[in-house]
N, C-alpha and C positions, 0 to 999 in steps of 0.2 A: 602625721602629726602636724600641728600648727606651723612648725619651722619649715617642713616640706612644702606646706601651702604657700608660705612667703616666698620660698625659692621659686616655686612654680609661677606665681604672679609676676615676679621680677623677670623670669625667663620669657614669659609671654609678652611683657611690655617691650623688652629688648628686641624680640622677634618682630613685633609690629613696627617698632621704630626703624629697624634695619631694612624692613621691606617698604619703607617710604610712606607709612601712614602719617597724615598731618594732624589727625584728630584721633585720640584713643579714649574709649569709654570703658571703665571697669564697673561691673555690677555684681554685687554680692547677693547670694541667696538669702542670707540672714543679715549680717552687718560686718563691716571691716573692723577688726580689733585695733587697739591702739598701736600694737607692734606692727601690724600690717600697714596701717596708715603711715607710720614713721618710715617703714621700708619703701613704700610707694613714693613718698615725698623725696626720699634720698635718691632713688633712681631717677625721678623726674628732674631733679637738680643736675644729676650727672649727665643726663641726655639733653640738657637745655630745653626741657619741656615746661610749659607754664600750666599750673593747675587752674582751670577755668571755674569749675564747680566742684564742690566736695561736700558730701554729708556721710552719714554712717553706712549708707547702702550703695551709693554711687559716686564715682570720681571721674571727672572728665579732664583730659589734658590735651594741649596743642603745642606744636613745635614753635620755637621762638625765632629761629634763624631763617633769613631769606636765602634759600639755597642758590638761586640764580646769581647772587652777588658774591658767592664764595669762590675761592681759588684753591684748587687741589694742590698745586705746587707750594703755595704759601702755607697751607695747612700741614703738608708733609714736612716742610722745612721747620715748622714750629715744633712738631712732635720729635723730629730728629734732634733739634737743638736741646730740648729738655732731656731726652733720653741720653744723648752723648755727655751732657753735663752730669747726669746721674751716674754714668759709668765712670767718668773721670773722678768724681767725688767719692764713689764707692771704693775705688782703688787707693785714693789718698787716705781715706778712713782706715782701710786695711793696713796700709804701710805704717801709719801712725797709731793704729789701734785706737781710733778716735770715735767713740760711741755717739757723741752728740752730732758729729758730721754725718754719721751713718743714719741717725734718726731723720735728719733733714732730707736725705736721699730717699728713704722709705716713704715719706709723706708726698713726694713728688709723683709717685707711681700713679695715683688717682688722676692727676692732671693729664698724663699721657692716655690713660683709659678713656677719659671724658672725650677728648678730641678724636681719638681713634674711632670711637663709635660714630661720631658725626661724619668723619671721612668715609667710613665703610657704608653708611646709609647713602651718602651722596653718590658713591661709586656704583652701588647696587641700582639706585634710581637711574643714573646716567646710562647704565648698561642696557636698560629696557626703554629709555625715553630719549629718542634721537634729538629732540629740540633742547632738552637739558644738557645732553652731551655736547651739542653744538655750542651752547652758551658757555660751557666750561672748557671748550676747546679740546674735547676728548674724542677719541675713536673707541669703539667697543673693546678692541684689544688692549688699549691703554687702561681701561677699567680693571681688566684681569691683572695686568702687571702691577698697577698701583695698589690693588687689593692685597696682593702678595707682599708688597713693600710695607704697607701699613701693618700687616700681621707681624712681619719680621722686626720692625721698629718696636712694636708693642712687646714682643718676646724679649728683645734686648733690654728694655726698661724693666721687665719682670725679673731678669737675671741680675741686674744691678740692685734691685730691691731685695732679692734673695741674699746677695752678698752682704748687704747692709744689715739684714735680719740676723745673720750669723755673727757679725761683729758685735751687735747689740747683745745677743745671747751670751757670747763669751765674756763680754764686759760685766754683765749681770752676775755671771758665775765667778768673776775675778780670775779668769784664765787667759793665758797668753800663748800666742803661736811663736815657735822658736825663730830666731833672726834669719837663719839660712833659708828656712821654708818661706818666711815672709818675703825675703828678697826674690826668691824664685817666682812666687805667685804674683808679686808686684810687677816683675819683669814680663811675665806672660800676660798679665792684665793690660799693661801698657801696649804690648804688641796687638792684643785683641782690639783695643780701642783705636789704635792706628789703622787697623784693617777696616773697622767700621767707618771711620772718617773717610778713608780712601774709597770705600765702596759707594758711599753717597756722592762723593765728588765725581767719581767715574760716571754715575748714573745721570746727574744733572749736566755734566759737561760732555756726555756721550763719548767718553774716553775708553775705548775698547782695550787699549794697551794697559791702562791702569787697572781695569777690571780683571784682566788675565793675571796681573801681578798679585792681586788680592787672593785669587783662587790658589795660585802657586804658593804664596806665603802662609796660607792656612796650615800647610804641612809642618812648618816650623813650630807652630803652636801645639800640634799633636805630639811633637818630640818633647817640648817643655812639659806637656801634660803628663807624659810617662815619668819624667824626672820628678815632678811634684808628687805623683802617686807613690813612688818608692820612698821618697824622703818623708812623706807623711807617716809611713809605718816605721821607718828607721829612727827618726828624730823625736817623734811624739810618743808619749806613754799614755796620756789621758785619752779615754775613748771619745769624750765629747769634743775635744780638740781635733782628733783624727776625723770624726764625722763631719765637723764644720769644714775642715780643710778639703775633704773629698767633695763636699757640696760646692764650695767656692771654686774648686778646680773644675767641676762639671759646668758651672756657670761661665767660666772663662772660655771653655771649649765651645759652649753653645753660642756665646757672643760671636766668636770667630766663625762658626758654622753659618750663623745668620748673615754675617758680613759677606761670606762666600755666596750665599743664596742671592743677596742683593746684587753682587757682581755678575751673577749669572743672568739676572734680569737685563742688565746692560748689554751683555753678549747677545741674548735672544732678540732684544729690540734693534740691535744693529743689523739684523737680517730681515727686519720687518719690510714687507713689500711697500713700495711708495703708493700712497692712495691717490 
């Protein structure tokens, strides 16, 4: 159907973008529908592409950003700061059951996605283009490590967004989570956020001891996770509240797992042979 067609067009644009194309031309056998044109303009904006020419049969786009002047570390720092503020605000919104704060968290997810696409494109290009890698002060192995890092940061932002969605949903249904369960989830959430912050600090400071701490402390969140699971079924009677709690619990666990993955990047990099 037409919706599948839009999804396919968007997927193809993203694939071309990630593989480093500077100019992308779309040609329709018949014509681009209004819905298709809107979707193309939206993804162009998201990927920092400028539409050079457009009519009903053909759309031509070009990249806007000078990649040689970009900095991978600055870019990673930017998405990290947005994603960690999303996690912090998501748990504050959960503790206070504040739907308006949850809405502001949810809208920030696009910001992380936009910049993640740009960083992934840059890393893929640098992996096969030694002169660009040199300009960005990267080795090939760095490209692989940073690609994993960008994916994990993006996944953490997605989990914060998912927590926010459940808070908004419960507020819309005028349903509340019991105090004891809220306390446990907020505590586990604060621990997961602390692990995330530590894992990034360990990576940029090349602190192996701190990275090991993150991996070991993830076990504590697994214990809290089991406590939250049993409390969800003991304290809550409403099925929608139980489902929301299970989903929030899963997001907390995933944030901690992503933090441990980031800590493992630091460990792996500490054994990197000198070039």
